[in-house]
FITI-157999 format. One line per field, with one value per residue (C-alpha): x negated, y, z. Coordinates in nm, 4 decimals. Layout:
// residues N
px = c(X/...)
py = c(Y/...)
pz = c(Z/...)
//
This chain:
// residues 553
px = c(0.6627/0.3670/0.0483/-0.2812/-0.4011/-0.1277/-0.2360/-0.4578/-0.5650/-0.3925/-0.4234/-0.6148/-0.8226/-1.1353/-0.9986/-0.7295/-0.7177/-0.4701/-0.5800/-0.6281/-0.8190/-0.9494/-1.2093/-1.3584/-1.4680/-1.5959/-1.8169/-1.9325/-2.0434/-2.2197/-2.3995/-2.4571/-2.4483/-2.6780/-2.5141/-2.3172/-1.9437/-1.7866/-1.8889/-1.6928/-1.8002/-2.0935/-2.4628/-2.6545/-2.3415/-2.1498/-2.0325/-2.1912/-2.1144/-2.2468/-2.0478/-2.1628/-2.0417/-1.7140/-1.6405/-1.7159/-1.4796/-1.2038/-1.2509/-1.2287/-0.9081/-0.7565/-0.8624/-0.7361/-0.3967/-0.3644/-0.4673/-0.1930/0.0818/0.0834/0.1712/0.1852/0.4501/0.4762/0.4698/0.1972/0.2645/-0.0094/0.0205/-0.3261/-0.4962/-0.7807/-1.0169/-1.2359/-0.9561/-0.7282/-0.9851/-1.0129/-0.6348/-0.6219/-0.8298/-0.7969/-0.4172/-0.3721/-0.6667/-0.4511/-0.1722/0.0364/0.1769/0.0422/0.2995/0.1148/0.3477/0.3589/0.2035/0.4221/0.7571/1.0048/1.0755/1.4179/1.2767/0.9862/1.2276/1.4255/1.1098/0.9911/1.3295/1.3885/1.0374/1.0680/0.7261/0.5657/0.2761/0.1834/-0.1625/-0.1413/-0.3905/-0.3709/-0.2667/0.0584/0.1360/0.4027/0.6118/0.5655/0.6767/0.9976/1.0386/1.0072/1.2785/1.5101/1.4651/1.7767/1.5780/1.5014/1.2121/0.8828/0.6062/0.2347/0.0954/-0.2725/-0.4172/-0.6969/-0.9048/-1.0841/-1.3722/-1.3041/-0.9540/-0.9675/-0.6228/-0.5185/-0.2388/-0.2306/-0.2490/0.0848/0.0132/-0.2409/-0.4445/-0.7461/-0.8369/-1.2070/-1.1308/-0.8676/-1.1243/-1.3519/-1.1012/-1.1521/-1.4331/-1.6518/-1.6770/-1.2998/-1.2077/-0.9425/-0.7609/-0.6698/-0.2964/-0.1645/0.0221/-0.0810/0.2905/0.2664/0.3302/0.0239/0.1869/0.5131/0.5438/0.8515/0.9773/1.0470/1.4107/1.5370/1.8867/1.9860/1.7427/1.4053/1.3592/1.0882/0.8676/0.6911/0.3496/0.1957/-0.1703/-0.1848/-0.0612/-0.2936/-0.5975/-0.4913/-0.4370/-0.7585/-0.9518/-0.7548/-0.8649/-1.2260/-1.1633/-0.9804/-1.2644/-1.5605/-1.6315/-1.9935/-2.1307/-2.1774/-1.9595/-1.9043/-1.5287/-1.3789/-1.0478/-0.8395/-0.5462/-0.3555/-0.4066/-0.0427/0.0595/0.0898/-0.2009/-0.4102/-0.3231/-0.5005/-0.8360/-0.9338/-0.9536/-1.1093/-1.3948/-1.4626/-1.4769/-1.7548/-1.9231/-1.8841/-1.8719/-1.5480/-1.5985/-1.3187/-1.1527/-0.9221/-0.7963/-0.7538/-0.8370/-1.0492/-1.3498/-1.3674/-1.3400/-1.6162/-1.8430/-1.7942/-1.8643/-2.1875/-2.3152/-2.2287/-2.2806/-1.9247/-1.8718/-1.4954/-1.1752/-0.7987/-0.5033/-0.1697/-0.1834/-0.1600/-0.4908/-0.6755/-0.5045/-0.6651/-0.9989/-0.8795/-0.7388/-1.0200/-1.2435/-1.5285/-1.7866/-1.6626/-1.6674/-1.9658/-2.2423/-2.0315/-2.1965/-2.0521/-1.9191/-1.7429/-1.4646/-1.1207/-0.7965/-0.4633/-0.1209/0.2169/0.4993/0.3317/0.0381/0.0527/-0.1803/-0.3173/-0.4428/-0.6043/-0.7720/-0.8917/-1.0446/-1.2295/-1.3723/-1.5015/-1.6785/-1.4651/-1.4102/-1.0332/-0.8355/-0.4571/-0.2632/0.1045/0.3015/0.5384/0.5369/0.7073/0.4080/0.1311/0.0637/-0.0945/0.0093/-0.0523/-0.3432/-0.3946/-0.6939/-0.9041/-1.0592/-1.3914/-1.2231/-1.0279/-1.3516/-1.3703/-1.0266/-0.9686/-0.9002/-0.5252/-0.4760/-0.6988/-0.4896/-0.1685/-0.2997/-0.4417/-0.1144/0.0633/0.1332/-0.0471/-0.0695/-0.0505/-0.3205/-0.5614/-0.4047/-0.0431/0.1476/0.3790/0.4649/0.7148/0.9726/1.3025/1.6572/1.8239/2.1444/2.0078/1.6781/1.5019/1.1843/1.2425/1.0741/0.7309/0.8542/0.7823/1.1504/1.3730/1.4229/1.4110/1.3202/0.9731/0.9904/0.7291/0.6678/0.3774/0.1644/0.1437/0.5102/0.6481/0.8074/1.1191/1.2904/1.2906/1.6373/1.8006/1.8950/2.1338/1.8674/1.6164/1.8574/1.9312/1.5621/1.4858/1.7921/1.7191/1.3855/1.2134/1.1384/1.3316/1.1262/1.4030/1.1599/1.2740/1.0065/0.9300/0.6735/0.4309/0.3149/-0.0175/0.1674/0.1187/0.4111/0.5118/0.7547/1.0279/1.2003/1.3434/1.6869/1.8371/1.6463/1.7591/1.9610/2.2621/2.3573/2.6356/2.5878/2.2124/1.9563/1.6870/1.3724/1.2865/0.9279/0.9018/1.0172/0.7850/0.4854/0.5531/0.5880/0.2532/0.0880/0.1717/-0.1421/0.0472/0.2163/0.0700/0.3628/0.6903/1.0018/1.3108/1.6462/2.0011/2.2306/2.6045/2.7489/3.1219/3.0570/2.7633/2.8060/2.4449/2.1687/1.7996/1.6988/1.3243/1.1611/0.8173/0.5317/0.2781/-0.0965/-0.2389/-0.2563/-0.0684/0.2153/0.4997/0.8768/1.1701/1.1770/0.8107/0.8517/1.1526/0.9745/0.6818/0.9176/1.0880/0.7582/0.7479/1.1045/1.4340/1.6878/1.9105/1.6127/1.5264/1.5718/1.8687/1.7662/1.4150/1.3547/1.0234/0.8831/0.7067/0.8267/0.8911/0.6641/0.6189/0.3036/0.1673/0.2209/0.5380/0.7907/1.1140/1.3707/1.6580/1.5758/1.5845/1.9257/2.0481/1.9174/2.1208/2.4322/2.3661/2.2534/2.4050/2.2138/2.1836/1.9739/1.7071/1.6601)
py = c(4.5865/4.4529/4.4094/4.5399/4.1795/4.1057/4.3825/4.3129/3.9756/3.7306/3.3559/3.2407/2.9518/3.0948/3.0859/2.8193/2.4588/2.1792/1.9293/1.5777/1.2712/1.2343/1.4962/1.2512/0.9932/1.2593/1.3976/1.0548/0.9642/1.2965/1.3117/0.9437/0.7666/0.4805/0.4149/0.0916/0.1469/-0.1977/-0.5380/-0.8539/-1.2029/-1.3502/-1.3973/-1.3527/-1.4087/-1.1195/-0.8472/-0.5109/-0.1756/0.1678/0.4911/0.5883/0.2565/0.2651/0.6189/0.5258/0.2287/0.4449/0.6900/0.4001/0.2783/0.6251/0.6652/0.3222/0.3889/0.7176/0.5511/0.2944/0.5514/0.6128/0.9765/1.2117/1.0973/0.7438/0.4603/0.1973/-0.0973/-0.3241/-0.6727/-0.7186/-0.8438/-0.6474/-0.6837/-0.4325/-0.3825/-0.2626/-0.0039/0.1149/0.1400/0.3955/0.6341/0.5363/0.5400/0.8901/1.0149/0.9339/1.1487/0.8397/0.7300/0.4188/0.1659/-0.0970/-0.3950/-0.6194/-0.9467/-1.1569/-1.0391/-1.2583/-1.2215/-1.0603/-0.7808/-0.7247/-0.7016/-0.4356/-0.2329/-0.2513/-0.1307/0.1308/0.2746/0.2627/0.1004/0.1411/-0.0937/-0.3599/-0.4865/-0.8428/-1.0692/-1.4193/-1.5666/-1.3716/-1.4319/-1.6977/-1.4803/-1.1767/-1.3759/-1.4639/-1.1013/-0.9841/-1.2290/-1.0829/-0.7189/-0.5362/-0.2868/-0.3744/-0.1281/-0.2991/-0.3314/-0.3160/-0.6200/-0.6333/-0.9478/-0.9432/-1.2613/-1.2394/-1.4925/-1.5561/-1.6874/-2.0653/-2.1467/-2.2496/-2.0106/-1.8940/-1.5239/-1.3504/-1.1388/-1.1082/-0.8093/-0.8893/-0.6213/-0.6052/-0.5850/-0.3200/-0.1099/-0.1453/0.0572/0.3539/0.6079/0.6152/0.9918/1.0331/1.3969/1.3450/1.6344/1.7202/1.7561/2.0975/2.1010/1.9204/1.8440/1.6081/1.2435/1.0225/0.6983/0.5142/0.2764/0.0710/0.0149/-0.3334/-0.3307/-0.5039/-0.3705/-0.3570/-0.2600/-0.1147/0.2615/0.4113/0.6457/0.9064/1.0429/1.3664/1.4475/1.6967/1.4437/1.1699/1.3964/1.5345/1.1970/1.0594/1.3387/1.2933/0.9282/1.0483/1.2925/1.0451/0.7932/1.0331/0.8196/0.8650/0.8812/0.5437/0.3592/-0.0070/-0.0649/-0.4153/-0.4516/-0.6605/-0.4197/-0.4746/-0.1857/-0.2269/-0.1179/0.2641/0.2636/0.0990/0.3844/0.6119/0.4456/0.3890/0.7684/0.7959/0.5596/0.7610/1.0835/0.9292/0.7548/0.4380/0.0720/-0.1081/-0.4667/-0.6468/-0.9460/-1.1549/-1.3759/-1.2529/-1.5218/-1.5281/-1.7048/-1.4791/-1.1676/-1.2830/-1.3871/-1.0528/-0.8529/-1.0422/-1.0608/-0.7110/-0.5236/-0.3991/-0.0849/-0.0250/-0.2145/-0.1717/-0.3996/-0.4729/-0.6398/-0.9854/-0.9314/-0.8411/-1.1285/-1.3654/-1.2710/-1.2609/-1.6140/-1.7564/-2.0285/-1.8942/-2.0652/-1.8583/-1.5155/-1.5699/-1.3225/-1.0819/-0.7389/-0.5065/-0.1614/-0.2384/0.0188/-0.1340/0.0518/-0.1010/0.0351/-0.0610/0.0437/-0.1164/-0.3543/-0.5930/-0.5133/-0.8685/-0.8021/-0.4729/-0.6439/-0.9276/-0.6918/-0.5079/-0.8343/-0.9185/-0.5827/-0.4055/-0.0314/-0.0173/0.2912/0.2758/0.4744/0.4928/0.5856/0.4724/0.4359/0.7757/0.9453/0.7836/0.5166/0.6491/0.9987/0.9902/0.8551/0.7535/0.9809/0.8338/1.0189/0.9350/0.9260/0.6200/0.4174/0.4098/0.2463/-0.1272/-0.3014/-0.3427/0.0288/0.1140/-0.1160/0.0511/0.3969/0.2867/0.1191/0.4539/0.6264/0.9355/1.2686/1.4008/1.3349/1.6267/1.7491/1.6611/1.9781/1.8422/1.5066/1.5462/1.3599/1.5402/1.4899/1.3792/1.5652/1.9013/1.8763/2.0094/1.8561/1.6094/1.6823/1.5284/1.3071/0.9644/0.8740/1.0855/0.9110/1.0942/1.0243/1.0690/1.3246/1.4680/1.7916/1.8712/1.7785/1.4106/1.3480/1.1963/1.3968/1.1898/0.8713/0.8149/0.8573/0.8606/1.2177/1.1042/0.9025/1.1841/1.4377/1.2184/1.1566/1.5308/1.6516/1.9619/2.0197/1.7201/1.3681/1.1295/0.8169/0.6154/0.5260/0.6031/0.7241/0.9106/1.1836/1.1189/1.4040/1.4222/1.4908/1.1437/0.9689/0.6176/0.4225/0.2388/0.0843/0.1275/0.2848/-0.0258/-0.2619/-0.1253/-0.3927/-0.2636/-0.5169/-0.4347/-0.0658/-0.0811/-0.0042/-0.2720/-0.2025/-0.5078/-0.3805/-0.3804/-0.7428/-0.8426/-0.6872/-0.9025/-1.2139/-1.1474/-1.1574/-1.5269/-1.7217/-1.9604/-1.6895/-1.6048/-1.3963/-1.2802/-1.0998/-1.0043/-0.9296/-0.8764/-1.1760/-1.1009/-1.1929/-1.1999/-1.0743/-0.8358/-0.7209/-0.8128/-1.0059/-1.0444/-1.3487/-1.4198/-1.5909/-1.7248/-1.8621/-2.0437/-2.0704/-2.3883/-2.6599/-2.4559/-2.6101/-2.4231/-2.4308/-2.1945/-2.2203/-2.1273/-1.8324/-1.6957/-1.7419/-1.5420/-1.2630/-1.2566/-1.1469/-0.8315/-0.7412/-0.6526/-0.9346/-0.7784/-0.7526/-1.1218/-1.3118/-1.5460/-1.7639/-1.8765/-1.9980/-2.1673/-2.1847/-1.9882/-1.6274/-1.4841/-1.1924/-0.9498/-0.9372/-0.6675/-0.8760/-0.7091/-0.9389/-0.9616/-0.9121/-0.9048/-1.2670/-1.3585/-1.1991/-1.4034/-1.7188/-1.6394/-1.6089/-1.9240/-2.1656/-2.2776/-2.1877/-2.5498/-2.6283/-2.3784/-2.4144)
pz = c(-0.2121/-0.4085/-0.2078/-0.3407/-0.3616/-0.6148/-0.8509/-1.1508/-1.0097/-1.2440/-1.2429/-1.5504/-1.6822/-1.5217/-1.1670/-1.1673/-1.2906/-1.2248/-0.9616/-1.0961/-0.9747/-1.3294/-1.2377/-0.9885/-1.2440/-1.4820/-1.2043/-1.0839/-1.4369/-1.4860/-1.1499/-1.0692/-1.4103/-1.3024/-0.9664/-0.9394/-0.9897/-1.0376/-0.9103/-0.9904/-0.8912/-0.7021/-0.7464/-1.0692/-1.2795/-1.1207/-1.3564/-1.2763/-1.4350/-1.3460/-1.3476/-1.6963/-1.8371/-1.6437/-1.7612/-2.1232/-2.1046/-1.9572/-2.2431/-2.4881/-2.3284/-2.3492/-2.7108/-2.8135/-2.6541/-2.8424/-3.1703/-3.1128/-3.0713/-2.6955/-2.6294/-2.3347/-2.0861/-2.2221/-1.9692/-1.9861/-1.7545/-1.6244/-1.4736/-1.3298/-1.0142/-0.8548/-1.1500/-1.3400/-1.5944/-1.3143/-1.2065/-1.5669/-1.5993/-1.3166/-1.5252/-1.8898/-1.8969/-1.7455/-1.9540/-2.2579/-2.1136/-2.0353/-1.7002/-1.5267/-1.4012/-1.1962/-1.1567/-0.8528/-0.9696/-0.7392/-0.8697/-1.0527/-1.4240/-1.3751/-1.1596/-1.3973/-1.6900/-1.5046/-1.4378/-1.7979/-1.9188/-1.6501/-1.6868/-2.0683/-2.1029/-2.4444/-2.3723/-2.1185/-2.0248/-1.8898/-1.7171/-1.8649/-1.5291/-1.5435/-1.9111/-1.8370/-1.6027/-1.8249/-2.1289/-1.9488/-1.8391/-2.1991/-2.3036/-2.0378/-2.1395/-2.2478/-2.4488/-2.8089/-2.8416/-2.9281/-2.6708/-2.7389/-2.5544/-2.4579/-2.2959/-2.0398/-2.0113/-1.6774/-1.6698/-1.3004/-1.3721/-1.3423/-1.4850/-1.8325/-1.9303/-2.2916/-2.3839/-2.4246/-2.7321/-3.0099/-2.8869/-2.6694/-2.4147/-2.5032/-2.8744/-2.8008/-2.6124/-2.9129/-3.1139/-2.8822/-2.8756/-2.5611/-2.6247/-2.6610/-2.6017/-2.3349/-2.1735/-1.8177/-1.7559/-1.8489/-1.5189/-1.2007/-1.1529/-1.4518/-1.3666/-1.3236/-1.2109/-1.1517/-0.8559/-0.7787/-0.4262/-0.2956/-0.3988/-0.0859/-0.1532/-0.5203/-0.7942/-0.6951/-0.7207/-0.9389/-0.7362/-0.9509/-0.8455/-0.9771/-1.0417/-0.7538/-0.4990/-0.6242/-0.6002/-0.2631/-0.1013/-0.2496/-0.0788/0.2431/0.2483/0.2481/0.5308/0.7544/0.7197/0.6889/0.3841/0.2670/-0.0858/-0.2542/-0.0032/-0.0937/-0.1041/-0.1112/-0.2960/-0.0568/-0.0924/-0.4203/-0.6594/-0.7617/-0.4101/-0.4115/-0.6596/-0.3917/-0.1519/-0.4050/-0.3329/-0.6999/-0.7168/-0.3685/-0.4579/-0.7743/-0.5736/-0.3625/-0.6585/-0.4564/-0.5527/-0.6410/-0.5249/-0.7070/-0.5452/-0.7561/-0.4740/-0.1167/0.1366/0.4495/0.2946/-0.0127/0.2064/0.4397/0.1513/-0.0249/0.2903/0.3507/-0.0086/-0.1240/0.2055/0.2052/0.4135/0.3753/0.2997/0.3473/0.3974/0.5574/0.9012/0.7426/0.5599/0.8795/1.0596/0.8077/0.9591/1.3195/1.2879/1.0750/1.2235/1.4344/1.2141/0.9178/1.0839/1.3136/1.2369/1.0340/1.0190/1.2809/1.2016/0.8722/0.8446/0.8002/0.7437/0.8414/0.7577/0.8854/1.1091/1.4094/1.3660/1.6615/1.9481/1.9288/1.5749/1.6779/1.9727/1.7488/1.4928/1.7666/1.9004/1.5500/1.5368/1.2750/1.3080/1.2575/1.1556/1.1684/0.9075/0.8201/0.5136/0.2421/-0.1348/-0.1524/0.0151/-0.1914/0.0699/0.3919/0.4989/0.8752/1.0767/1.4372/1.4815/1.7602/2.0519/2.2149/2.5568/2.4447/2.4272/2.8061/2.8373/2.8616/2.5319/2.5833/2.6402/2.3435/2.1294/2.2482/2.1626/1.8272/1.7252/1.7017/1.3716/1.4943/1.3167/0.9621/0.7055/0.6625/0.3388/0.4135/0.5023/0.7715/0.9274/1.2078/1.4124/1.3599/1.4760/1.1489/1.2389/1.3593/1.1649/1.4740/1.6266/1.9090/2.2441/2.2997/2.5814/2.4326/2.4695/2.2456/1.9123/1.5812/1.2192/1.0702/0.7894/0.5554/0.3695/0.1428/-0.1528/-0.0619/-0.1394/-0.4600/-0.7401/-0.6817/-0.7993/-1.1744/-1.3311/-0.9881/-0.8937/-0.6215/-0.4370/-0.4882/-0.3427/-0.0427/0.0208/0.0149/0.2061/0.4084/0.2371/0.3972/0.2784/0.5022/0.5755/0.7420/1.0226/1.3756/1.6154/1.9336/1.9886/2.2719/2.4990/2.3113/1.9846/1.8361/1.6672/1.7596/1.5432/1.7285/1.4271/1.0832/1.1132/0.9535/1.1866/1.5232/1.7055/1.8979/2.1630/2.4061/2.3347/2.4043/2.1340/2.0996/1.8999/1.6915/1.6780/2.0577/2.0749/1.7897/1.9631/2.2702/2.0525/1.8863/2.2273/2.2602/2.1630/1.9329/1.7234/1.3819/1.2516/1.4032/1.2867/1.4852/1.3224/1.4444/1.4622/1.4756/1.8141/1.9038/2.2556/2.2274/1.8666/1.7877/1.9611/1.8718/1.6684/1.6424/1.3427/1.4301/1.2220/1.4397/1.4004/1.2516/1.5157/1.7762/1.9749/2.1406/2.1651/2.2065/2.5859/2.6135/2.3770/2.5657/2.8996/2.7596/2.6473/2.9870/3.1455/2.9342/2.8321/2.9946/2.9849/2.7204/2.4833/2.4930/2.1649/2.1928/1.8995/1.8006/1.4442/1.3637/1.0112/0.7402/0.7225/0.3728/0.2838/-0.0027/-0.2130/0.0161/0.3287/0.4515/0.6118/0.4115/0.6848/0.4388/0.3513/0.7189/0.7580/0.4633/0.6310/0.9410/0.7315/0.5276/0.7966/1.1259/1.4405/1.5458/1.2403/1.3430/1.7151)
//
């Protein structure tokens, strides 16, 4: 039966419009045209652009792409660090109707070639620093279709690499009209960006974002942080990582300031925070650890109350404690590429402030609850698809439902179907649900160590390792064992000047862990990491297979 509210009340252009983050920059330019939008560099020589100028340049980029044959649904790849051109790409490319593919700047040529081919890129915008690897990638492409190559010469790049193509970015923008009549997507389900997963097993998968999800998560970022107008946001998080967790669009929604940072290191972060009065920044645990482990003379006197956002399965309690001591206001979020970056948050409670720092760190290290505008984030039994009890013990898988979930994997219907089995996105992260309704990850399903029939959480062991004062980074993986099936093997990267040995590390673990959870092997050395700071456990497993234990202990 039709309800009275369904009669003669049609959806039309007057009462319904597709959601898109492109509306955010249009509004910022209209309402706050003279407010600072982009800042790049230091002192009097720093590049500064207001929202009117940034919007005009994005329109020019869109117009120039269209003039050069880029059509709706075409892929435009970019190989850029966190520079003004990267900010412009997040608006100008979708304003042309094309889809932005931000490439990881630390990838090898073979992987980049695969992405260019798989994503069917029609154009690529390349920072001069990455021209050599991109040139090799182009030579490895299987596709014979021509690529429009546009070179970006960032004045802050101190290297000597030659441009890749013949089209200069500034000259290319000059071909476009700053009043270009761009169009919103006809459907908010239209793709806005393509982001590739790490590809730790086989080729990386292409995750497709839609305009609705990008706009929704951008607004959720504001709500989780209570982010004010004109916030000053420092780009320590790579914009190629989940489109910078959607923060290029978030900053535009608040008419804030994009403080670009070409190179992420402790000194440049501290200098930017002080000089530009930074109010917000994001990063993986390794980025925050740069500050925690920096010399006191560098971080002394940092302004207190800067809001920092950290994402990860389980940032070590030692890092959370260290950030609090430095005066940062840390928010812990969790997510994956498939959910636009962060999609849950460890929403803090005032009552936690009265607890001692170790307990605060334990509570704040949890993955928490769903983002404001995410429909559902739950811990479900992957077999029955029913919620696990909130007992803090029963393991299930974190699954998502809602607008902040990808369209699917590009040209991979089987993987898409598996990811969405049962009407939920399966994260692959195993977690428990605490009595207060907060989720706590125990491990990735593939990282659980089964030793003598007992399940060992690698994350639990890693958290104990991080509490040792000499440990900078730690990773625990399963080592095949003829008796137990698997035993924990710990890879440890020590802090500069710190001294320790395997016996001391194991003795430290014995104080906090049951005997069967103790690492049997300790490997010291630099731990391989991705461009976003994630530890590459698959590389560590390969090391165990390739090298005898005696060479590492």
